[in-house]
N, C-alpha and C positions, 0 to 999 in steps of 0.2 A: 201644505205642510208647514210653511213658515209661520202662518197664522196660528197653527196649533202650538208650535214651539213658543211663540211670543206669549200666547195665552197661558201656557203652562208655567213659563218663567214669571209672569205677573202673579199667578196664584202662589208660587213659592215665596216671592218677596212679601206679598200681602199676608200670607200665613205667618211668616216670621215676625213681621211688624206688629201683628195682632196677638202674638203669643201662641201660635200653633204648636202644641206639645210634641207632635211627631217629628217636628223639624228642629227643635231647639237642641243645641249641643249641651252637654253637662260640664263642659270645661271651657274656660275663657282662653281665647287665642290672641296673642300679642306679637307684633313684629316691630322692626325699626332700628334705630340708632345703636351702634355698638357702644357709644359713650353712655347712653341712657340705660343700656342693657343691664349693667350690674345693679343699678338702683331698682329697676323694675323686678329683677330677679330676687333682690332682697325683700321687696314687698310681697312677691309671690310666695316666698318661703315663710314669711311671717303670717300671711293669710292662711297658708296650709296648717301652720302650727295652731291657729285659732279655730280650726275646724272646717275651713273652706277647702274646696278642691283646688289645689295649686294650679294656676294657669300654665299653659304652654307658652314659653317666651322664646322667640327666635330673633337672633341678631342678623338683620338683613342690610343694615346701613339705612341712613335717613331716606335717601332717594328711593331705594328699593322698597323700603317700608311704605312710603307714601303711595307708590305705584300699586302695591298689593292692597293696601287699605282702601284705596279709591276704586277698586275693581267693581264694587257693588255692595248691596245689602243682602244678607242671607247667611246661612250657617257655614257656607264654604269660605266666607270672607272673615278676616280678623275683626276683633272688637275694638282694639286700641293699637296705636302705633306711637313709638317714641321718636323724638327728633332732636338733633343737636343744632337746629336752626328753626325758624318759623316756617310754616307751610307757605309755599310759593303760590302766586296767582295761577300759574299753569296747573299746579297740582289741585288747587281748589276747583278749577274749571273741569279737570278730569273727574274729580269726585262728583261734581254736579251733573256732568254728562252721564255718569253711571248710576245716578239715583241716590248718591250719598250726599244728601242735602241738609242734614242736621248733625253738625259736629261741634263738640265743645273743645276749646283749646285751653290747656292748663300749663302754666309755667311752673316747673317744679323747683327751680333754683338757678344757680349760676355755675359755670365751669370755666376753667382756664385751659386754653389750648397749649399744653405743655410741649416744649422741645426739650427732650431729656437725653442723658447719656449715662454710661456706666460710671459708678463711683471710682472705677479704676482709671478713668480717662482724665485728661487735664481739663479743669473747669473752664468754661467758655462764657463770654458775655457778648451777645450779638445785637446789632441794630436791625431794624426791619429792612433797611437798604441792603445790608450784608446778606440777610436771608434771601432776599429776592435775587441778588447777583449770584448766589451759590446755587439756587434751585430753578431759576427760570429757564425756559427753553431758548429764549433769545434775550440778549442784553445790548445796551447801547455801546456803540463804538463811534465816537464823534457824532456825526449827523445821520447815522443809520443804525439799524439793528442787525446783529450777527448771531449765528448759533453760539450758544454759551461755550466759551473756551476754557473756563476755569476748572481745573482738576483738583486743586488743593484749596483749603481754607486760606492759606497764606497767599494764594493767587488773587483772592478777593480783597484781602487786606493783609499787609505784612505783619500787623500786630496779632493776627490769628495763628493758630498752630499750623506747623508745616506738615499736615497730614491730609490724606485724600478725603474728598467730600463723599461721605456715604450716609445717606439719609433715608430711613424707612418711613413711609407715610401711607395715608389712606387712599383708596381708589376714588374715581370721579363720582361714584354713587353715594359716597359718604357725606353726611352733613359736616363732619370734621374737616373734610377736604374743602367744602364750600366755605366754611368759616375761615379756614387757614388762608385760602386764596384772597378772601375779602380783607381780613385783618392784617395779614403779613405781606402777601405778595403785592396786592394793589397798593396798600399804604407804603410799602417799601419802594415800589417803582415810582410812586408819585414824588418821592424825595429826590429823584435823579433829574438833572437838568433837561435831558432829552424829553422826558415825559411831562415836565413842566411846560415845555413848548408844544407838546403834542398830547394834550389831555384827552383828546377824542380817541386815542389809541389804547388807553389804559385797560379797558375791559377786554379787548380782543388780544392785545399783545402781552399783557401781564398775567393772564390767567393760566396759559399752558405751562405745565411743569416739564422740565427737561426729560428726555427719554433716551439719553445716551449713556446711562449707567449710574451716575451719582445719586439720582433719586429713584428709589425702588418702591413700587406699590406693593404693600404687604397684605392686601385684602382687608376684610372687616374684623379680623381677629387681632385685637390690640395686645393680647397676651403673647402672641407670636413676636411682636415687635419688642416687647420686654425681654423675651428670651434671647433675641438676636443682639440686643444692646448689652446684655449681661455677658454674652460670648465675645463681643467685639468692642473693646474700650474706645476705639476711634470712631465708632458709628454714632449717629444721633437718630432719635425717633420722634414722631409727631403723634400725639394722642391726647385724650382728655386727662385733666388733672388727677382724677381718681386713680388712674393706673400708676401715676407717679407716686401718689400718696400711699397706695397699698404696697408699693415696692421700694419704699424709702431706704430699705436696708441695703439695696444694691444699685439704685439709680439716684442721680442728682439732676435737678432742674437746671437748664441753661437760662441765665439771666437775659432779659430783653431790655436793652437800654439801661442796664444797671439794676433792674428790678427782677427779683426771682419770684416764681409762682408760689403762692401760699393762699390760705383761706382769706387772710386779711387783704392782700394785694388784689386778689380777684374780686372780692366784694366791693372794695372802694374804687375799682377800675384803674388803679395805678399800674397794674400789670397789663401790658398792651394787647394781650391776646385773650381777653375775657369775653364770654358769650352766655346767653340764656339757654336753658334746656327746657324741653316741652314734652307733653304727651297729648294725644288727641283721642277723643272718645266718640264712637259711633252711637249716637243716641237712640237710633231705631232698634238697637240691640239691648238696650238697658233693661227692659222689663221682660225680656225673652230668654236671654242667656243666664242661667242660674248663677247667682253670686256676683254678677257684674257690678251692680250698684254697691254692694258691700265691699268689693275690691277697690272701687274708685274711692269710697269713703276711707278705707285703710290707707291708700296711697297718699291722700291729701290730709291725713290726720296730723295733729301735733306730734304724735308719737313717731311718725315717719318723717315728715317734712319740716318739723319744728326745729328750734334752735338746739335742743338736746336730743333730737331724733336719731333713729338708727341709720338714716340715709346720710346724715352729717358725719357719722362715724365711718361711713364708707367713702367719704371724700366730697360729698355734695356741699357746695357753698349755699347756705340756706337763704331764703327770701326774708326781707324785713317783715316784722309782724303784721303790719297793715296790708302788705301785698299777699302774705300767706292767707290772711282772713278773706281777702278778695277772691283768691283762687279756690278756697274751700267753699265759699258761697256759689261761685260759678259752677263748681263740680256738683254740688248738692242740687242746684236748680236746673242743671242740664242747659246752661246758657248757650245759645247758638252763636257761633263765631261769625263775625262780619267778614266779607270777602277781602282777602289781602289786596293791597294796591300794587304790589310788585312781585 
């Protein structure tokens, strides 16, 4: 019985990869990052306007998207996944294990990890050290670590507002969470004397976010965080720059080390929470799923990803021209990505 199932599964994959008409979907399936979602959705809408069948785009988070994307080749599996960080070595290995061995990686541009608040709130300027002390599960107390005792921003630093720490952020499955931990939490804790002396503890002790109330996981729906910030002037939220940009009428960005998030500060890396954004293409699906090649061409076009493209209008910090051309060639030629090193 097992041999029959294995043989049947092999035939399904083979038929898909060779263009079996009975198996091919007529609609592109996309999963992944909530940060990349609005950009992919914009391309899907434009693709539909130009006569293609608009793809189904699902916001699952970067980690969740990778897990689904790497489940296998076949009509039941998605064709692309968006990511707010690069694919991890462990995810690449999962893909390979499940027969997803030919993937193209495309960087679509850059994004800033915005920490934002309502325009009705008192403007804040935070250091990464202060962010870590406000949101970490454990913080230094002399020569040991203790459960985070800070309840107000003024407990962290007397120069900060005398209001309760309330921060809405992404869950562990989110690439935004991964990037925030790396760029804010790890770098913030490394500025503290305790971790300068105990560098081997940074990854283990500086990664967990506090779970005693001040940090609230808000799922993969960044629009929900925007709504909560608009309702609570004292709360802050963590999400991609595009959500701050699109809600500039009611939200303001919190400065990091005196620098506020903007197209310019994200592009020149002076804003300390800048990161690249990606999507990944399952090349075995390219000549089987109707419209997939055309959709990839639309996504990587000057009209979409270029300096005056419609994704920039949505908040994307665009690639320099030379990098854009490189990505366009990579997408056109279905260039196979190299295994990640970490």
